[in-house]
Backbone as JSON Lines, residues from 0, in Angstrom:
{"i":0,"aa":"M","n":[12.28,-21.66,5.41],"ca":[12.89,-20.35,5.46],"c":[12.33,-19.44,4.37]}
{"i":1,"aa":"A","n":[12.01,-20.0,3.21],"ca":[11.45,-19.2,2.13],"c":[10.1,-18.63,2.52]}
{"i":2,"aa":"K","n":[9.33,-19.38,3.31],"ca":[8.03,-18.89,3.76],"c":[8.18,-17.65,4.63]}
{"i":3,"aa":"V","n":[9.2,-17.63,5.47],"ca":[9.44,-16.48,6.34],"c":[9.79,-15.26,5.5]}
{"i":4,"aa":"G","n":[10.66,-15.43,4.53],"ca":[11.04,-14.32,3.65],"c":[9.85,-13.79,2.89]}
{"i":5,"aa":"K","n":[9.0,-14.68,2.4],"ca":[7.8,-14.27,1.67],"c":[6.86,-13.5,2.58]}
{"i":6,"aa":"A","n":[6.69,-13.97,3.8],"ca":[5.81,-13.29,4.76],"c":[6.34,-11.89,5.09]}
{"i":7,"aa":"I","n":[7.64,-11.77,5.23],"ca":[8.24,-10.46,5.51],"c":[8.02,-9.52,4.34]}
{"i":8,"aa":"N","n":[8.22,-10.0,3.11],"ca":[8.0,-9.16,1.93],"c":[6.56,-8.69,1.84]}
{"i":9,"aa":"E","n":[5.62,-9.59,2.1],"ca":[4.2,-9.23,2.06],"c":[3.89,-8.2,3.13]}
{"i":10,"aa":"S","n":[4.46,-8.38,4.3],"ca":[4.26,-7.43,5.39],"c":[4.82,-6.06,5.04]}
{"i":11,"aa":"N","n":[5.99,-6.03,4.44],"ca":[6.6,-4.76,4.03],"c":[5.76,-4.05,2.98]}
{"i":12,"aa":"R","n":[5.21,-4.81,2.04],"ca":[4.35,-4.2,1.01],"c":[3.09,-3.62,1.64]}
{"i":13,"aa":"S","n":[2.51,-4.36,2.57],"ca":[1.3,-3.88,3.25],"c":[1.59,-2.61,4.03]}
{"i":14,"aa":"L","n":[2.7,-2.59,4.73],"ca":[3.08,-1.4,5.5],"c":[3.32,-0.22,4.57]}
{"i":15,"aa":"S","n":[3.98,-0.45,3.47],"ca":[4.24,0.63,2.51],"c":[2.93,1.2,1.96]}
{"i":16,"aa":"R","n":[1.98,0.33,1.65],"ca":[0.68,0.8,1.15],"c":[-0.05,1.61,2.21]}
{"i":17,"aa":"Y","n":[0.0,1.13,3.44],"ca":[-0.66,1.84,4.54],"c":[-0.05,3.22,4.73]}
{"i":18,"aa":"L","n":[1.27,3.3,4.76],"ca":[1.94,4.59,4.94],"c":[1.64,5.54,3.78]}
{"i":19,"aa":"E","n":[1.56,5.01,2.58],"ca":[1.22,5.83,1.42],"c":[-0.19,6.4,1.57]}
{"i":20,"aa":"E","n":[-1.12,5.57,2.0],"ca":[-2.51,6.02,2.17],"c":[-2.64,7.07,3.26]}
{"i":21,"aa":"I","n":[-2.03,6.85,4.4],"ca":[-2.19,7.83,5.49],"c":[-1.45,9.12,5.19]}
{"i":22,"aa":"G","n":[-0.48,9.06,4.3],"ca":[0.24,10.26,3.9],"c":[-0.62,11.23,3.11]}
{"i":23,"aa":"K","n":[-1.77,10.79,2.66],"ca":[-2.69,11.64,1.9],"c":[-3.47,12.59,2.8]}
{"i":24,"aa":"F","n":[-3.44,12.35,4.11],"ca":[-4.21,13.15,5.04],"c":[-3.31,14.08,5.84]}
{"i":25,"aa":"E","n":[-3.75,15.32,5.98],"ca":[-3.01,16.29,6.78],"c":[-3.3,16.04,8.26]}
{"i":26,"aa":"P","n":[-2.29,16.19,9.11],"ca":[-2.55,16.07,10.55],"c":[-3.48,17.2,11.01]}
{"i":27,"aa":"L","n":[-4.27,16.91,12.01],"ca":[-5.2,17.91,12.54],"c":[-4.47,18.88,13.46]}
{"i":28,"aa":"H","n":[-4.85,20.13,13.37],"ca":[-4.37,21.14,14.32],"c":[-5.09,20.89,15.64]}
{"i":29,"aa":"P","n":[-4.42,21.09,16.77],"ca":[-5.08,20.84,18.07],"c":[-6.42,21.57,18.23]}
{"i":30,"aa":"D","n":[-6.52,22.79,17.71],"ca":[-7.8,23.51,17.8],"c":[-8.9,22.79,17.03]}
{"i":31,"aa":"R","n":[-8.53,22.2,15.9],"ca":[-9.51,21.46,15.1],"c":[-9.94,20.19,15.85]}
{"i":32,"aa":"E","n":[-9.01,19.55,16.53],"ca":[-9.35,18.36,17.32],"c":[-10.38,18.71,18.39]}
{"i":33,"aa":"V","n":[-10.19,19.84,19.05],"ca":[-11.13,20.27,20.09],"c":[-12.5,20.53,19.48]}
{"i":34,"aa":"E","n":[-12.5,21.22,18.34],"ca":[-13.77,21.51,17.66],"c":[-14.49,20.21,17.29]}
{"i":35,"aa":"L","n":[-13.75,19.27,16.73],"ca":[-14.36,17.99,16.36],"c":[-14.89,17.25,17.58]}
{"i":36,"aa":"A","n":[-14.13,17.26,18.66],"ca":[-14.58,16.59,19.88],"c":[-15.88,17.18,20.39]}
{"i":37,"aa":"Q","n":[-16.0,18.49,20.32],"ca":[-17.24,19.14,20.77],"c":[-18.41,18.75,19.87]}
{"i":38,"aa":"R","n":[-18.15,18.67,18.58],"ca":[-19.21,18.26,17.65],"c":[-19.58,16.79,17.85]}
{"i":39,"aa":"I","n":[-18.6,15.97,18.15],"ca":[-18.86,14.54,18.39],"c":[-19.75,14.37,19.61]}
{"i":40,"aa":"K","n":[-19.54,15.18,20.64],"ca":[-20.39,15.12,21.83],"c":[-21.85,15.41,21.49]}
{"i":41,"aa":"K","n":[-22.06,16.14,20.39],"ca":[-23.42,16.46,19.94],"c":[-23.88,15.46,18.87]}
{"i":42,"aa":"N","n":[-23.2,14.31,18.8],"ca":[-23.55,13.22,17.87],"c":[-23.37,13.57,16.4]}
{"i":43,"aa":"D","n":[-22.37,14.36,16.09],"ca":[-22.06,14.71,14.7],"c":[-21.2,13.59,14.1]}
{"i":44,"aa":"R","n":[-21.82,12.79,13.24],"ca":[-21.13,11.63,12.65],"c":[-20.01,12.05,11.7]}
{"i":45,"aa":"R","n":[-20.19,13.16,10.99],"ca":[-19.13,13.62,10.08],"c":[-17.88,14.02,10.85]}
{"i":46,"aa":"A","n":[-18.09,14.65,12.0],"ca":[-16.95,15.04,12.83],"c":[-16.21,13.8,13.32]}
{"i":47,"aa":"L","n":[-16.96,12.79,13.7],"ca":[-16.36,11.54,14.16],"c":[-15.54,10.9,13.04]}
{"i":48,"aa":"K","n":[-16.11,10.86,11.85],"ca":[-15.4,10.28,10.71],"c":[-14.12,11.05,10.42]}
{"i":49,"aa":"E","n":[-14.18,12.37,10.46],"ca":[-13.0,13.18,10.2],"c":[-11.91,12.93,11.24]}
{"i":50,"aa":"L","n":[-12.3,12.86,12.5],"ca":[-11.33,12.63,13.57],"c":[-10.68,11.25,13.43]}
{"i":51,"aa":"V","n":[-11.49,10.25,13.18],"ca":[-10.96,8.89,13.04],"c":[-10.03,8.8,11.84]}
{"i":52,"aa":"T","n":[-10.46,9.35,10.72],"ca":[-9.65,9.3,9.5],"c":[-8.33,10.03,9.68]}
{"i":53,"aa":"A","n":[-8.36,11.15,10.37],"ca":[-7.14,11.93,10.57],"c":[-6.16,11.23,11.48]}
{"i":54,"aa":"N","n":[-6.64,10.31,12.29],"ca":[-5.76,9.63,13.24],"c":[-5.38,8.22,12.81]}
{"i":55,"aa":"L","n":[-5.46,7.96,11.53],"ca":[-5.04,6.65,11.03],"c":[-3.54,6.57,11.07]}
């Protein structure tokens, strides 16, 4: 039973860290998403990275 409690605590810490990290990024405005999608179609790697990062 102690192993289960430890696993839950570790999971909660991981989730808290993840939420803290993604909280550093502003959500994309829909117009910006469209712009990035158009740039991605033209093989713009920076646009792809921005879109992926924003959707974490």
